[in-house]
Legacy VTK file of the C-alpha trace (Angstrom):
# vtk DataFile Version 3.0
C-alpha trace
ASCII
DATASET POLYDATA
POINTS 145 float
39.885 6.166 -13.996
36.535 6.036 -12.222
33.254 7.058 -13.739
31.707 10.100 -12.055
28.550 9.366 -10.091
25.612 11.222 -11.574
21.928 11.279 -10.777
21.294 9.582 -14.123
23.722 6.744 -13.226
22.088 6.258 -9.821
18.599 6.107 -11.359
19.789 3.642 -14.030
21.404 1.440 -11.365
18.206 1.483 -9.284
16.142 0.501 -12.334
18.513 -2.382 -13.107
18.307 -3.609 -9.520
14.511 -3.327 -9.606
14.319 -5.324 -12.853
16.568 -8.046 -11.474
14.466 -8.213 -8.316
11.273 -8.418 -10.362
12.696 -11.286 -12.409
13.594 -13.205 -9.272
10.136 -12.679 -7.833
9.351 -11.949 -4.242
7.393 -15.171 -3.731
9.612 -17.923 -2.426
7.701 -19.712 0.359
4.244 -21.111 -0.423
1.778 -22.708 1.984
-0.474 -25.330 0.357
-3.757 -25.917 2.191
-5.707 -28.966 1.029
-7.277 -31.903 2.852
-6.330 -34.253 -0.007
-2.874 -35.787 0.426
-2.780 -36.423 -3.334
-3.469 -32.762 -4.159
-0.911 -31.569 -1.591
1.698 -33.910 -3.051
0.938 -32.915 -6.649
1.074 -29.176 -5.896
4.147 -29.573 -3.717
5.979 -31.461 -6.456
4.996 -28.911 -9.116
6.055 -25.932 -6.970
9.269 -27.509 -5.679
10.353 -28.259 -9.249
9.603 -24.605 -10.097
12.013 -23.528 -7.338
9.637 -22.626 -4.505
9.917 -23.623 -0.840
6.722 -25.426 0.103
4.892 -25.994 3.374
1.617 -27.859 3.697
-1.455 -27.922 5.841
-4.459 -30.237 5.649
-7.110 -27.965 7.176
-8.191 -24.355 7.590
-7.467 -24.063 11.308
-3.869 -25.229 10.885
-3.462 -22.935 7.870
-4.315 -19.885 9.992
-1.800 -20.925 12.656
0.949 -21.614 10.101
0.232 -18.351 8.271
0.776 -16.429 11.535
3.885 -18.396 12.556
5.678 -18.900 9.244
4.338 -15.917 7.258
4.570 -17.545 3.828
4.796 -15.362 0.727
1.660 -16.994 -0.733
-1.104 -19.399 0.296
-2.814 -21.821 -2.105
-6.157 -22.580 -0.458
-8.601 -25.382 -1.189
-12.239 -24.591 -0.406
-13.937 -27.883 0.449
-12.329 -29.132 3.664
-13.724 -30.495 6.930
-13.948 -28.032 9.811
-13.052 -24.514 8.728
-13.495 -24.370 4.958
-11.220 -22.436 2.618
-13.554 -19.446 2.362
-13.626 -19.106 6.161
-9.850 -19.574 6.508
-9.177 -17.053 3.736
-11.461 -14.520 5.404
-9.653 -14.996 8.740
-6.194 -14.706 7.153
-7.070 -11.676 5.023
-8.558 -9.797 8.000
-5.846 -10.591 10.556
-3.384 -7.665 10.845
-0.504 -10.171 11.115
-1.376 -12.083 7.919
-3.480 -9.743 5.777
-0.575 -8.955 3.446
-0.171 -12.633 2.484
-1.883 -13.215 -0.880
-4.228 -16.203 -1.166
-5.054 -18.040 -4.383
-8.066 -20.313 -4.096
-7.346 -23.714 -5.720
-10.589 -25.633 -5.787
-12.936 -27.846 -7.736
-15.748 -25.322 -7.112
-16.059 -23.853 -10.587
-19.205 -21.715 -10.408
-18.809 -17.981 -11.015
-20.563 -17.318 -7.692
-17.895 -19.401 -5.899
-15.149 -17.350 -7.524
-16.840 -14.072 -6.598
-17.353 -15.275 -3.018
-13.700 -16.358 -2.750
-12.492 -12.968 -3.946
-14.863 -11.256 -1.508
-13.292 -13.250 1.327
-9.912 -11.776 0.449
-8.438 -14.147 -2.136
-6.315 -12.439 -4.793
-7.062 -15.050 -7.452
-8.971 -18.247 -8.109
-7.894 -21.412 -9.958
-10.164 -24.381 -10.717
-8.950 -27.969 -10.379
-7.543 -29.857 -12.109
-4.759 -27.298 -11.861
-3.099 -26.217 -15.089
0.625 -25.968 -14.254
1.390 -23.041 -16.559
-1.700 -21.093 -15.475
-0.854 -21.514 -11.797
2.801 -20.562 -12.234
1.775 -17.497 -14.265
-0.640 -16.390 -11.527
2.033 -16.877 -8.867
4.540 -14.951 -10.951
2.091 -12.076 -11.441
1.789 -11.691 -7.659
5.569 -11.586 -7.144
LINES 1 146
145 0 1 2 3 4 5 6 7 8 9 10 11 12 13 14 15 16 17 18 19 20 21 22 23 24 25 26 27 28 29 30 31 32 33 34 35 36 37 38 39 40 41 42 43 44 45 46 47 48 49 50 51 52 53 54 55 56 57 58 59 60 61 62 63 64 65 66 67 68 69 70 71 72 73 74 75 76 77 78 79 80 81 82 83 84 85 86 87 88 89 90 91 92 93 94 95 96 97 98 99 100 101 102 103 104 105 106 107 108 109 110 111 112 113 114 115 116 117 118 119 120 121 122 123 124 125 126 127 128 129 130 131 132 133 134 135 136 137 138 139 140 141 142 143 144
């Protein structure tokens, strides 16, 4: 015998599907932008072990190109880099119609409140100060997904 389909059953099924989707998170592919090979490796290792697909870039110009081509689910952006710095790259990414929906978390050693405010004004969704706390970073990523 089959259970009759009711509006209540359909709503309950949709809620269950939504909860399962929320638990899985919508962030899968993360672009790390940092001129330090050590930082890129450390973040890549941390995120890969947490189940994310990771891409890397060592400068702001390349980050903009990769963001447009690959369309990652999240970008972790260093600030202090040669050429285009992280603030400039974040501003370009957050204002480009192709990439503006990609959230950016600034990951930097710049710890002043004014730096954080400036980063958020450029379009970053969050700001983390190095050295990166694993649990803090993963919680921030999870909150975006």
